[in-house]
Residue frames relative to the residue before (quaternion, step in Angstrom):
aa qw qx qy qz dx dy dz
X 1.0000 0.0000 0.0000 0.0000 0.00 0.00 0.00
X 0.4637 -0.7060 0.4668 0.2621 3.60 -0.82 1.00
X 0.3731 -0.7136 0.5498 0.2219 3.57 -0.95 0.94
X 0.0925 -0.8353 0.5420 0.0082 3.58 -0.47 1.19
X 0.3573 0.7479 -0.5030 0.2449 3.60 1.19 0.24
X 0.6385 -0.5554 0.3750 0.3783 3.56 -1.18 0.47
X 0.0748 -0.8010 0.5939 -0.0025 3.54 -1.03 0.86
X 0.1937 -0.7538 0.6192 0.1045 3.53 -1.31 0.53
X 0.0048 0.7756 -0.6306 0.0269 3.58 -0.89 0.99
X 0.1307 -0.7936 0.5917 0.0554 3.57 -0.84 1.01
X 0.0301 -0.7964 0.6022 -0.0464 3.58 -0.85 1.05
X 0.3236 -0.7228 0.5762 0.2020 3.55 -0.93 0.90
X 0.0127 -0.7952 0.6044 -0.0479 3.58 -0.66 1.15
X 0.8145 -0.1090 0.0345 0.5687 3.53 -0.14 1.30
X 0.7939 -0.2748 0.2257 0.4932 3.54 -0.81 -1.05
X 0.6978 0.4124 -0.2898 0.5090 3.60 1.18 0.32
X 0.3947 -0.6907 0.5559 0.2413 3.53 -1.33 0.39
X 0.1622 -0.7818 0.5968 0.0799 3.59 -0.78 1.06
X 0.1207 -0.7767 0.6171 0.0357 3.56 -0.84 1.07
X 0.1384 -0.8061 0.5738 0.0418 3.57 -0.54 1.18
X 0.1475 -0.7806 0.6055 0.0483 3.54 -0.74 1.14
X 0.0564 0.8069 -0.5825 0.0800 3.57 -0.85 0.96
X 0.6959 0.4764 -0.3441 0.4127 3.54 -1.32 0.19
X 0.6767 -0.4758 0.3829 0.4111 3.53 -1.30 -0.47
X 0.1196 -0.7780 0.6161 0.0297 3.55 -0.57 1.21
X 0.2496 0.7687 -0.5274 0.2622 3.53 0.18 1.39
X 0.7295 -0.4616 0.2886 0.4142 3.52 -1.30 0.29
X 0.6103 0.5850 -0.3553 0.3989 3.60 1.05 -0.62
X 0.7495 0.3385 -0.1917 0.5357 3.59 1.17 -0.57
X 0.3282 0.7997 -0.4657 0.1892 3.59 1.26 0.16
X 0.6564 0.5373 -0.3342 0.4109 3.60 0.88 -0.90
X 0.7211 0.4305 -0.2652 0.4736 3.61 0.77 -0.98
X 0.6252 0.5278 -0.3474 0.4581 3.60 1.07 -0.63
X 0.6342 0.5275 -0.3329 0.4568 3.57 1.00 -0.76
X 0.6395 0.5130 -0.3231 0.4727 3.59 1.00 -0.80
X 0.6611 0.5107 -0.3094 0.4543 3.59 0.94 -0.90
X 0.6467 0.5091 -0.3200 0.4692 3.61 0.99 -0.77
X 0.6565 0.5236 -0.3190 0.4393 3.58 0.98 -0.81
X 0.6557 0.5273 -0.3134 0.4402 3.61 1.15 -0.51
X 0.5344 0.6150 -0.4164 0.4035 3.59 1.23 -0.16
X 0.1252 0.7964 -0.5805 0.1144 3.58 -0.72 1.04
X 0.0345 -0.8189 0.5729 -0.0068 3.62 0.30 1.20
X 0.6599 -0.4869 0.3779 0.4297 3.58 -1.24 0.30
X 0.6575 -0.5654 0.3342 0.3692 3.54 -1.15 0.70
X 0.7892 0.3307 -0.1668 0.4898 3.60 0.89 -0.88
X 0.5285 0.6309 -0.4189 0.3836 3.64 1.19 0.26
X 0.3793 -0.7267 0.5165 0.2474 3.64 -0.66 1.01
X 0.2639 -0.7678 0.5721 0.1166 3.54 -1.19 0.65
X 0.1178 -0.7562 0.6412 0.0557 3.54 -1.07 0.90
X 0.1468 -0.7834 0.6005 0.0641 3.57 -0.71 1.10
X 0.1867 -0.8021 0.5642 0.0593 3.55 -0.50 1.26
X 0.1343 -0.8218 0.5530 0.0292 3.57 -0.62 1.19
X 0.3978 0.7537 -0.4614 0.2467 3.59 1.20 0.14
X 0.6896 0.4986 -0.2928 0.4361 3.62 1.13 -0.50
X 0.4468 0.7017 -0.4595 0.3112 3.61 1.24 0.07
X 0.2708 -0.7553 0.5765 0.1546 3.58 -0.91 0.95
X 0.7934 0.0098 0.0419 0.6071 3.59 0.88 -1.01
X 0.0135 -0.7899 0.6128 -0.0172 3.55 -1.09 0.72
X 0.0578 -0.7813 0.6204 0.0369 3.58 -0.82 0.97
X 0.7657 -0.3776 0.2435 0.4601 3.58 -1.30 -0.04
X 0.6441 0.5220 -0.3289 0.4521 3.59 0.98 -0.82
X 0.6583 0.5012 -0.3103 0.4681 3.59 0.94 -0.84
X 0.6443 0.5180 -0.3238 0.4601 3.58 0.98 -0.83
X 0.6573 0.5042 -0.3127 0.4647 3.56 1.01 -0.81
X 0.6271 0.5256 -0.3393 0.4640 3.61 1.03 -0.71
X 0.6509 0.5090 -0.3184 0.4646 3.59 0.96 -0.84
X 0.6679 0.4924 -0.3113 0.4633 3.57 0.89 -0.88
X 0.6865 0.4774 -0.2999 0.4592 3.58 0.84 -0.94
X 0.6438 0.5221 -0.3301 0.4517 3.58 1.02 -0.74
X 0.6549 0.5009 -0.3170 0.4687 3.58 0.98 -0.79
X 0.6510 0.5066 -0.3194 0.4665 3.59 1.02 -0.76
X 0.6367 0.5257 -0.3339 0.4546 3.58 1.07 -0.70
X 0.6793 0.4816 -0.2897 0.4719 3.60 1.08 -0.70
X 0.6219 0.5689 -0.3473 0.4110 3.59 1.09 -0.65
X 0.0792 0.7693 -0.6288 0.0807 3.55 -1.07 0.86
X 0.6975 -0.4620 0.3143 0.4486 3.63 -1.21 0.18
X 0.7540 0.3559 -0.2044 0.5128 3.63 1.08 -0.62
X 0.7335 0.3437 -0.2255 0.5413 3.61 1.22 0.03
X 0.2181 -0.7692 0.5905 0.1101 3.55 -0.85 1.05
X 0.1601 -0.7666 0.6165 0.0820 3.57 -1.16 0.68
X 0.0595 -0.8075 0.5866 -0.0172 3.57 -0.81 1.08
X 0.2348 -0.7448 0.6094 0.1371 3.55 -1.04 0.89
X 0.0773 0.8052 -0.5823 0.0808 3.60 -0.87 0.92
X 0.7808 0.3985 -0.2645 0.4021 3.53 -1.36 0.29
X 0.4748 0.6893 -0.4475 0.3150 3.62 1.19 0.07
X 0.4876 -0.6262 0.5149 0.3240 3.55 -1.14 0.68
X 0.6921 -0.5152 0.3071 0.4016 3.56 -1.20 0.55
X 0.6963 0.4722 -0.2933 0.4540 3.57 0.88 -0.93
X 0.6311 0.5184 -0.3315 0.4722 3.58 1.11 -0.68
X 0.6434 0.5276 -0.3171 0.4551 3.56 0.98 -0.84
X 0.6473 0.5143 -0.3163 0.4652 3.59 1.01 -0.81
X 0.6609 0.5080 -0.3121 0.4557 3.60 0.97 -0.87
X 0.6529 0.5001 -0.3186 0.4713 3.59 0.95 -0.84
X 0.6469 0.5120 -0.3235 0.4634 3.59 0.98 -0.83
X 0.6466 0.5208 -0.3251 0.4527 3.60 1.00 -0.80
X 0.6656 0.4844 -0.3026 0.4803 3.59 0.95 -0.88
X 0.6381 0.5372 -0.3307 0.4415 3.60 0.98 -0.81
X 0.6667 0.5088 -0.3022 0.4532 3.56 1.02 -0.78
X 0.6943 0.4626 -0.2770 0.4766 3.58 1.11 -0.64
X 0.5753 0.6020 -0.3830 0.3999 3.57 1.22 -0.37
X 0.0843 0.7909 -0.5952 0.1147 3.56 -0.53 1.21
X 0.2194 -0.8026 0.5390 0.1307 3.62 -0.04 1.20
X 0.2206 -0.7758 0.5805 0.1114 3.54 -1.01 0.85
X 0.6092 -0.5488 0.4226 0.3862 3.53 -1.26 0.36
X 0.5335 -0.6287 0.4575 0.3329 3.55 -1.04 0.79
X 0.7870 0.0649 -0.0186 0.6132 3.57 1.00 -0.80
X 0.4112 -0.7246 0.4863 0.2635 3.61 -0.62 1.05
X 0.6202 -0.5541 0.3853 0.3999 3.59 -1.11 0.52
X 0.4980 -0.6951 0.4378 0.2778 3.57 -0.90 0.95
X 0.2971 -0.7632 0.5247 0.2321 3.58 0.96 -0.72
X 0.7134 -0.4367 0.3334 0.4349 3.54 -1.33 -0.17
X 0.4739 -0.7013 0.4558 0.2753 3.58 -0.78 1.04
X 0.6516 0.5201 -0.3253 0.4463 3.60 0.95 -0.79
X 0.6496 0.5077 -0.3176 0.4683 3.57 0.99 -0.83
X 0.6505 0.5059 -0.3240 0.4647 3.59 0.97 -0.81
X 0.6344 0.5286 -0.3302 0.4572 3.60 1.03 -0.75
X 0.6678 0.4890 -0.3001 0.4742 3.58 0.92 -0.90
X 0.6436 0.5231 -0.3215 0.4570 3.58 1.00 -0.84
X 0.6638 0.4962 -0.3117 0.4648 3.58 0.94 -0.84
X 0.6325 0.5204 -0.3326 0.4674 3.59 1.00 -0.78
X 0.6545 0.5119 -0.3138 0.4595 3.57 0.99 -0.81
X 0.6467 0.5134 -0.3178 0.4661 3.57 0.97 -0.85
X 0.6671 0.4952 -0.3057 0.4651 3.58 0.94 -0.87
X 0.6388 0.5230 -0.3345 0.4545 3.58 1.00 -0.76
X 0.6568 0.4976 -0.3106 0.4738 3.58 0.96 -0.83
X 0.6296 0.5305 -0.3315 0.4608 3.59 1.05 -0.76
X 0.6500 0.5103 -0.3137 0.4677 3.58 0.98 -0.87
X 0.6583 0.5046 -0.3156 0.4609 3.60 0.94 -0.85
X 0.6529 0.5041 -0.3172 0.4679 3.59 0.94 -0.84
X 0.6574 0.5035 -0.3107 0.4667 3.59 0.97 -0.85
X 0.6492 0.5175 -0.3204 0.4561 3.58 0.97 -0.86
X 0.6616 0.4971 -0.3114 0.4671 3.58 0.95 -0.84
X 0.6668 0.4940 -0.3024 0.4689 3.58 0.95 -0.86
X 0.6573 0.5035 -0.3108 0.4667 3.60 0.98 -0.81
X 0.6272 0.5255 -0.3332 0.4685 3.59 1.05 -0.74
X 0.6433 0.5075 -0.3192 0.4761 3.57 1.00 -0.80
X 0.6400 0.5179 -0.3273 0.4638 3.59 1.04 -0.75
X 0.6207 0.5261 -0.3445 0.4684 3.59 1.03 -0.72
X 0.6525 0.5124 -0.3134 0.4620 3.58 0.98 -0.85
X 0.6517 0.5106 -0.3125 0.4657 3.58 0.96 -0.88
X 0.6605 0.4994 -0.3067 0.4694 3.59 0.96 -0.84
X 0.6448 0.5227 -0.3262 0.4523 3.59 0.98 -0.79
X 0.6491 0.5049 -0.3164 0.4730 3.57 0.95 -0.85
X 0.6569 0.5047 -0.3083 0.4677 3.58 0.96 -0.86
X 0.6446 0.5166 -0.3238 0.4614 3.60 1.00 -0.77
X 0.6580 0.4993 -0.3150 0.4674 3.61 0.92 -0.85
X 0.6409 0.5173 -0.3231 0.4661 3.57 1.00 -0.78
X 0.6690 0.4916 -0.3011 0.4691 3.56 1.01 -0.79
X 0.6417 0.5143 -0.3332 0.4612 3.59 1.05 -0.68
X 0.6345 0.5097 -0.3313 0.4773 3.59 1.11 -0.58
X 0.7570 0.1822 -0.1195 0.6161 3.57 1.23 -0.49
X 0.2109 -0.8445 0.4773 0.1205 3.60 0.35 1.26
X 0.5764 0.5980 -0.3917 0.3959 3.61 1.08 -0.46
X 0.6080 0.5634 -0.3557 0.4317 3.58 1.20 -0.42
X 0.5683 0.5844 -0.3956 0.4231 3.61 1.20 -0.36
X 0.3136 -0.7553 0.5535 0.1575 3.54 -0.94 0.96
X 0.1756 -0.8400 0.5075 0.0777 3.56 0.20 1.35
X 0.6025 0.5524 -0.3727 0.4393 3.61 1.05 -0.57
X 0.6670 0.4871 -0.2986 0.4782 3.57 0.95 -0.87
X 0.6222 0.5352 -0.3425 0.4574 3.59 1.03 -0.76
X 0.6584 0.5112 -0.3108 0.4568 3.58 0.94 -0.86
X 0.6459 0.5212 -0.3196 0.4573 3.58 0.95 -0.85
X 0.6925 0.4606 -0.2810 0.4789 3.58 0.90 -0.88
X 0.5870 0.5527 -0.3777 0.4553 3.61 1.09 -0.51
X 0.6484 0.4992 -0.3193 0.4779 3.56 1.00 -0.76
X 0.6912 0.4922 -0.2898 0.4426 3.59 0.89 -0.95
X 0.7679 0.3732 -0.1966 0.4821 3.59 0.90 -0.91
X 0.7453 0.4059 -0.2197 0.4811 3.59 1.14 -0.52
X 0.7635 0.3738 -0.2187 0.4791 3.56 0.37 -1.22
X 0.6989 0.4714 -0.2824 0.4578 3.58 0.87 -0.89
X 0.6671 0.4917 -0.3056 0.4688 3.59 1.21 -0.36
X 0.4537 0.7198 -0.4385 0.2893 3.61 1.22 -0.24
X 0.6704 0.5114 -0.3484 0.4095 3.67 0.73 -0.83
X 0.7141 0.4458 -0.2791 0.4619 3.59 0.76 -0.96
X 0.6389 0.5141 -0.3307 0.4670 3.60 1.00 -0.75
X 0.6613 0.5082 -0.3075 0.4581 3.59 0.92 -0.88
X 0.6690 0.5063 -0.3081 0.4486 3.58 0.89 -0.92
X 0.6731 0.4899 -0.3059 0.4619 3.59 0.85 -0.93
X 0.6665 0.5000 -0.3090 0.4585 3.59 0.89 -0.88
X 0.6300 0.5333 -0.3316 0.4569 3.59 0.98 -0.82
X 0.6884 0.4718 -0.2806 0.4741 3.58 0.90 -0.89
X 0.6162 0.5379 -0.3463 0.4595 3.59 1.05 -0.70
X 0.6322 0.5261 -0.3308 0.4628 3.60 0.99 -0.78
X 0.6507 0.5104 -0.3120 0.4678 3.58 0.97 -0.84
X 0.6806 0.4954 -0.2941 0.4527 3.58 0.86 -0.98
X 0.6520 0.5231 -0.3287 0.4396 3.60 0.92 -0.84
X 0.6700 0.4838 -0.3051 0.4733 3.59 0.89 -0.88
X 0.6625 0.5197 -0.3147 0.4381 3.58 0.89 -0.90
X 0.7055 0.4627 -0.2723 0.4627 3.59 0.88 -0.92
X 0.7029 0.4573 -0.2789 0.4680 3.59 0.88 -0.89
X 0.6171 0.5526 -0.3554 0.4330 3.61 1.04 -0.68
X 0.6078 0.5708 -0.3513 0.4258 3.57 1.04 -0.73
X 0.7122 0.4339 -0.2544 0.4897 3.59 1.02 -0.76
X 0.7133 0.4750 -0.2744 0.4362 3.61 0.83 -0.97
X 0.5822 0.5887 -0.3789 0.4134 3.59 1.11 -0.56
X 0.5904 0.5864 -0.3636 0.4188 3.59 1.11 -0.60
X 0.7458 0.3532 -0.2009 0.5278 3.59 1.18 -0.56
X 0.5085 -0.6653 0.4107 0.3607 3.57 1.26 0.16
X 0.5670 0.6041 -0.3743 0.4165 3.60 1.19 0.48
X 0.2024 0.8284 -0.5056 0.1315 3.58 1.06 0.66
X 0.5677 0.6014 -0.3986 0.3965 3.62 1.13 -0.44
X 0.6359 0.5449 -0.3250 0.4393 3.59 1.18 -0.54
X 0.4103 0.6837 -0.4821 0.3631 3.57 1.28 0.08
X 0.6302 0.5410 -0.3331 0.4463 3.60 1.03 -0.75
X 0.6414 0.5152 -0.3235 0.4675 3.59 0.97 -0.84
X 0.6645 0.5078 -0.3046 0.4559 3.58 0.90 -0.96
X 0.6611 0.5081 -0.3079 0.4583 3.57 0.92 -0.91
X 0.6871 0.4990 -0.2955 0.4376 3.59 0.81 -0.99
X 0.6945 0.4682 -0.2923 0.4616 3.59 0.79 -0.95
X 0.6690 0.5072 -0.3125 0.4445 3.60 0.90 -0.87
X 0.7121 0.4584 -0.2676 0.4595 3.56 0.85 -0.95
X 0.7284 0.4584 -0.2661 0.4342 3.59 0.73 -1.03
X 0.7343 0.4228 -0.2465 0.4704 3.60 0.95 -0.77
X 0.8533 0.1696 -0.0278 0.4922 3.59 0.79 -1.00
X 0.7745 0.4287 -0.2448 0.3956 3.54 0.38 -1.25
X 0.6232 0.5642 -0.3533 0.4105 3.59 0.95 -0.79
X 0.7395 0.4018 -0.2324 0.4875 3.56 0.70 -1.07
X 0.6590 0.5237 -0.3264 0.4300 3.60 0.99 -0.77
X 0.6891 0.4631 -0.2920 0.4747 3.60 0.83 -0.91
X 0.6363 0.5171 -0.3376 0.4624 3.59 0.98 -0.75
X 0.6563 0.5072 -0.3161 0.4606 3.58 0.94 -0.82
X 0.6448 0.5134 -0.3287 0.4612 3.59 0.99 -0.76
X 0.6444 0.5077 -0.3188 0.4747 3.58 0.99 -0.82
X 0.6704 0.4879 -0.2994 0.4721 3.57 0.92 -0.90
X 0.6197 0.5367 -0.3492 0.4538 3.61 1.02 -0.71
X 0.7011 0.4521 -0.2759 0.4775 3.58 0.93 -0.83
X 0.7218 0.4335 -0.2488 0.4788 3.57 1.10 -0.63
X 0.8017 0.2928 -0.1430 0.5012 3.59 0.61 -1.12
X 0.6297 0.5398 -0.3476 0.4374 3.60 0.99 -0.77
X 0.6630 0.4842 -0.3038 0.4834 3.56 0.97 -0.81
X 0.6297 0.5329 -0.3371 0.4537 3.59 1.05 -0.74
X 0.6282 0.5288 -0.3396 0.4586 3.61 0.98 -0.80
X 0.6784 0.4904 -0.2979 0.4588 3.58 0.87 -0.96
X 0.6798 0.4905 -0.3007 0.4549 3.60 0.90 -0.87
X 0.6612 0.5127 -0.3180 0.4460 3.61 0.93 -0.85
X 0.7102 0.4339 -0.2621 0.4885 3.56 0.78 -1.02
X 0.6251 0.5454 -0.3393 0.4435 3.60 1.06 -0.71
X 0.6472 0.5039 -0.3205 0.4739 3.58 1.00 -0.76
X 0.6380 0.5104 -0.3256 0.4759 3.57 1.02 -0.74
X 0.6437 0.5116 -0.3206 0.4702 3.57 1.01 -0.79
X 0.6577 0.5230 -0.3101 0.4447 3.57 0.99 -0.86
X 0.7346 0.3926 -0.2216 0.5071 3.60 1.05 -0.75
X 0.4993 -0.7061 0.3864 0.3206 3.57 1.34 0.41
X 0.3268 0.7442 -0.5177 0.2673 3.60 1.11 0.57
X 0.6345 0.5228 -0.3337 0.4612 3.58 1.07 -0.69
X 0.6229 0.5168 -0.3363 0.4814 3.58 1.06 -0.72
X 0.6287 0.5251 -0.3343 0.4661 3.57 1.05 -0.71
X 0.6129 0.5415 -0.3478 0.4584 3.61 1.04 -0.72
X 0.6739 0.4873 -0.2999 0.4673 3.56 0.87 -0.94
X 0.6359 0.5321 -0.3325 0.4494 3.60 1.03 -0.76
X 0.6970 0.4463 -0.2609 0.4969 3.58 1.14 -0.62
X 0.5634 -0.6319 0.3715 0.3812 3.58 1.29 0.11
X 0.5130 0.6325 -0.4197 0.4009 3.60 1.22 0.38
X 0.3943 -0.7191 0.5291 0.2178 3.56 -1.12 0.76
X 0.3679 -0.7557 0.4905 0.2301 3.66 -0.45 1.11
X 0.6149 0.5435 -0.3597 0.4440 3.60 1.05 -0.66
X 0.6794 0.4880 -0.2849 0.4681 3.57 0.94 -0.87
X 0.7317 0.4355 -0.2398 0.4663 3.58 0.97 -0.82
X 0.7995 0.3245 -0.1490 0.4830 3.59 0.89 -0.90
X 0.7417 0.4433 -0.2360 0.4446 3.58 0.89 -0.93
X 0.6915 0.5099 -0.3027 0.4125 3.60 0.70 -1.05
X 0.6631 0.4933 -0.3490 0.4418 3.67 0.76 -0.78
X 0.6576 0.5045 -0.3181 0.4603 3.59 0.98 -0.73
X 0.6633 0.4967 -0.3140 0.4634 3.60 0.94 -0.83
X 0.6915 0.4814 -0.2907 0.4534 3.60 0.79 -0.97
X 0.6577 0.5093 -0.3253 0.4497 3.59 0.92 -0.82
X 0.6830 0.4760 -0.2985 0.4667 3.60 0.91 -0.84
X 0.6364 0.5212 -0.3344 0.4599 3.61 1.05 -0.66
X 0.6495 0.4948 -0.3200 0.4805 3.59 1.15 -0.49
X 0.7681 0.4129 -0.2201 0.4371 3.58 0.77 -1.00
X 0.5916 0.6041 -0.3926 0.3618 3.63 1.02 -0.58
X 0.6313 0.5016 -0.3653 0.4652 3.70 0.91 -0.65
X 0.6402 0.5107 -0.3290 0.4702 3.60 1.04 -0.69
X 0.6414 0.5066 -0.3222 0.4776 3.57 1.04 -0.74
X 0.6339 0.5227 -0.3315 0.4638 3.58 1.02 -0.76
X 0.6278 0.5246 -0.3319 0.4695 3.59 0.99 -0.81
X 0.6556 0.4997 -0.3068 0.4757 3.59 0.94 -0.87
X 0.6480 0.5150 -0.3201 0.4609 3.59 0.97 -0.84
X 0.6293 0.5297 -0.3367 0.4583 3.62 0.98 -0.77
X 0.6736 0.5002 -0.2968 0.4560 3.57 0.86 -0.98
X 0.6938 0.4782 -0.2891 0.4543 3.59 0.87 -0.95
X 0.6346 0.5170 -0.3372 0.4650 3.60 1.03 -0.70
X 0.6597 0.4857 -0.3073 0.4842 3.60 0.96 -0.81
X 0.6235 0.5321 -0.3383 0.4622 3.58 1.06 -0.70
X 0.6622 0.4928 -0.3045 0.4752 3.57 0.92 -0.88
X 0.6545 0.5062 -0.3107 0.4677 3.57 1.03 -0.80
X 0.6386 0.5263 -0.3281 0.4556 3.60 1.00 -0.80
X 0.6526 0.5036 -0.3212 0.4663 3.59 0.94 -0.83
X 0.6747 0.4865 -0.3031 0.4650 3.58 0.94 -0.85
X 0.6119 0.5360 -0.3474 0.4664 3.62 1.07 -0.66
X 0.6552 0.5173 -0.3046 0.4587 3.54 1.00 -0.84
X 0.7093 0.4637 -0.2625 0.4615 3.57 0.96 -0.90
X 0.8039 0.3381 -0.1583 0.4631 3.58 0.71 -1.09
X 0.7870 0.3062 -0.1541 0.5129 3.62 1.04 -0.71
X 0.3803 -0.7470 0.4636 0.2871 3.58 1.31 -0.06
X 0.3838 0.6773 -0.5149 0.3590 3.59 1.03 0.89
X 0.3634 -0.7645 0.4952 0.1957 3.57 -0.44 1.24
X 0.6430 -0.5501 0.3630 0.3901 3.60 -1.11 0.53
X 0.6514 0.5094 -0.3406 0.4473 3.63 0.95 -0.75
X 0.6414 0.4936 -0.3231 0.4905 3.61 1.06 -0.72
X 0.6085 0.5519 -0.3458 0.4534 3.59 1.07 -0.74
X 0.6870 0.4729 -0.2865 0.4714 3.60 0.85 -0.93
X 0.6329 0.5311 -0.3356 0.4525 3.58 1.00 -0.77
X 0.6790 0.4683 -0.2911 0.4848 3.58 0.90 -0.88
X 0.6213 0.5491 -0.3407 0.4430 3.58 1.05 -0.73
X 0.6674 0.4971 -0.3087 0.4606 3.61 0.94 -0.83
X 0.6983 0.4617 -0.2810 0.4694 3.59 1.00 -0.73
X 0.6988 0.4862 -0.2762 0.4461 3.60 1.12 -0.61
X 0.7853 0.2926 -0.1256 0.5309 3.58 1.03 -0.75
X 0.1986 -0.7634 0.6026 0.1210 3.55 -0.97 0.89
X 0.7190 -0.4714 0.3027 0.4114 3.57 -1.29 0.22
X 0.6303 0.5350 -0.3659 0.4274 3.69 0.90 -0.70
X 0.6006 0.5619 -0.3652 0.4360 3.59 1.06 -0.67
X 0.6527 0.5030 -0.3083 0.4754 3.56 1.02 -0.80
X 0.7119 0.4758 -0.2741 0.4377 3.58 0.86 -0.95
X 0.5370 0.6259 -0.4153 0.3839 3.61 1.14 -0.48
X 0.6917 0.4651 -0.2837 0.4741 3.58 0.91 -0.86
X 0.6569 0.5149 -0.3158 0.4513 3.58 1.00 -0.80
X 0.6433 0.5402 -0.3278 0.4323 3.59 0.99 -0.82
X 0.6355 0.5446 -0.3358 0.4322 3.59 1.03 -0.70
X 0.5876 0.6605 -0.3619 0.2958 3.55 1.02 -0.86
X 0.6845 0.4755 -0.3342 0.4401 3.69 0.72 -0.83
X 0.6384 0.5199 -0.3343 0.4587 3.60 1.03 -0.72
X 0.6549 0.4920 -0.3143 0.4799 3.56 0.95 -0.83
X 0.6274 0.5386 -0.3356 0.4513 3.58 1.01 -0.78
X 0.6491 0.5190 -0.3191 0.4555 3.58 0.97 -0.83
X 0.6525 0.5084 -0.3189 0.4627 3.58 0.97 -0.82
X 0.6614 0.5086 -0.3126 0.4541 3.59 0.92 -0.90
X 0.6969 0.4696 -0.2843 0.4615 3.59 0.82 -0.97
X 0.6457 0.5188 -0.3275 0.4545 3.60 0.94 -0.83
X 0.6702 0.4990 -0.3057 0.4564 3.58 0.91 -0.89
X 0.6613 0.5107 -0.3122 0.4521 3.58 0.90 -0.88
X 0.6847 0.4742 -0.2863 0.4737 3.58 0.91 -0.92
X 0.6378 0.5353 -0.3315 0.4435 3.59 0.98 -0.81
X 0.6871 0.4661 -0.2927 0.4743 3.59 0.85 -0.93
X 0.6129 0.5464 -0.3539 0.4478 3.59 1.06 -0.63
X 0.6858 0.4786 -0.2826 0.4699 3.57 0.99 -0.80
X 0.6421 0.5245 -0.3253 0.4547 3.61 1.24 -0.29
X 0.4399 0.7002 -0.4622 0.3203 3.60 1.24 -0.05
X 0.1554 0.7695 -0.6076 0.1210 3.56 -1.03 0.83
X 0.7446 0.4555 -0.2951 0.3886 3.53 -1.25 0.39
X 0.7839 -0.2616 0.2473 0.5059 3.57 0.11 -1.25
X 0.7078 -0.4349 0.3375 0.4428 3.53 -1.33 0.00
X 0.5587 0.6030 -0.3914 0.4135 3.59 1.13 -0.50
X 0.6176 0.5586 -0.3380 0.4386 3.56 1.09 -0.71
X 0.5942 0.5629 -0.3656 0.4432 3.60 1.09 -0.65
X 0.6755 0.4895 -0.2919 0.4677 3.57 0.90 -0.92
X 0.6593 0.5096 -0.3148 0.4545 3.57 0.94 -0.84
X 0.6931 0.4697 -0.2819 0.4684 3.58 0.89 -0.90
X 0.6117 0.5365 -0.3518 0.4629 3.58 1.09 -0.62
X 0.6442 0.5088 -0.3138 0.4772 3.57 0.98 -0.83
X 0.6618 0.5001 -0.3079 0.4659 3.57 0.93 -0.87
X 0.6191 0.5522 -0.3516 0.4338 3.58 1.00 -0.75
X 0.6664 0.4937 -0.3059 0.4675 3.60 0.93 -0.87
X 0.6857 0.4880 -0.2941 0.4529 3.58 0.80 -1.01
X 0.6894 0.4750 -0.2886 0.4645 3.59 0.84 -0.93
X 0.6238 0.5419 -0.3442 0.4458 3.60 1.01 -0.74
X 0.6736 0.4828 -0.2986 0.4734 3.57 0.87 -0.94
X 0.6364 0.5288 -0.3288 0.4553 3.58 0.98 -0.82
X 0.6898 0.4756 -0.2872 0.4642 3.60 0.84 -0.95
X 0.6233 0.5354 -0.3450 0.4537 3.59 1.04 -0.71
X 0.6712 0.4882 -0.3030 0.4684 3.59 0.91 -0.86
X 0.6391 0.5101 -0.3275 0.4734 3.59 1.00 -0.78
X 0.6610 0.4977 -0.3075 0.4699 3.59 0.93 -0.87
X 0.6328 0.5270 -0.3345 0.4582 3.60 1.01 -0.74
X 0.6365 0.5138 -0.3278 0.4727 3.58 1.03 -0.76
X 0.6501 0.5065 -0.3186 0.4684 3.60 0.98 -0.79
X 0.6296 0.5247 -0.3308 0.4679 3.59 1.01 -0.76
X 0.6382 0.5336 -0.3270 0.4484 3.57 0.98 -0.83
X 0.6525 0.5038 -0.3132 0.4716 3.57 0.98 -0.83
X 0.6702 0.4994 -0.3034 0.4575 3.58 0.89 -0.92
X 0.6746 0.4888 -0.3034 0.4626 3.61 0.88 -0.88
X 0.6251 0.5264 -0.3411 0.4645 3.58 1.09 -0.67
X 0.6452 0.5134 -0.3148 0.4701 3.57 0.99 -0.82
X 0.6997 0.4535 -0.2568 0.4887 3.58 1.04 -0.83
X 0.4794 -0.6948 0.4248 0.3271 3.60 1.23 -0.12
X 0.4691 0.6767 -0.4450 0.3521 3.60 1.14 0.48
């Protein structure tokens, strides 16, 4: 059987190089033809004639190889001429040549200051769009919650219970451990400084006020944001990616009522309990460290704790917890519902849910501090 694959023959004829192309120049032989073209290296000042009269078949890939090969050979001191092509081959090569538009490997960078301002503007618009969309989501969730409270049968108590276990009971070990260690670290660090002034007894006051007012609720909220907020975003995002939420809407079910409300209500119930546990464990860790490093007995620790801390100080941290829980759950659910495209979007939205939750919790804590200061608490 005759081999009809594309071939290249180069012949020096006088002061020019003749390249004869023959056979079938089609996509099936593109790889070997491209290698053969790349091996052609005539002298810089020698003109080149490419003879196409021997071509049997030519498709778009072959025409593009011929055009690109001729352009690679052409230089200011070397001319390249195509000849002998049949009419249909000549038309195809001309069509491919007209569509060939080489682009820059790297686009021009432009002015650095202009790019910085443009990026800042884009980010600002993105933040505004996200804030508006998140505000609308809060409004939609609030309306759905009020509707469910007017018709309590619409509340999914089984789902709320399941999420309470996942976000509350299962989070107790890590919250307790972190709080216990924080209490130890606070006493150890502050005792080192206060002992120099003979005021080591005030370590208890510092520990109690810091933990009960700020650190207990703040650290617990950050842990819950990284643990439960990310889980909410990943769970709802996976459902969105697999079109389960679209299926709910097609069946006449409200995804906010079924997926969002149980998560928000469960977290608002369990976070105050987690904060209470974190307060107790931090004080316990601090009491043990006071006993070991400062020789303050547990009974003296409790006596000083009762005289240093009043009931409003304890409730300030507990009151913050439901608000922080609402922000964490809303952010996680919102980012989960924004998932689209691919599995990569799930990871991106989960990361954003954690970062945004922690940011909103810290901002809300600062606002609470200002309000409590104004109220004299």
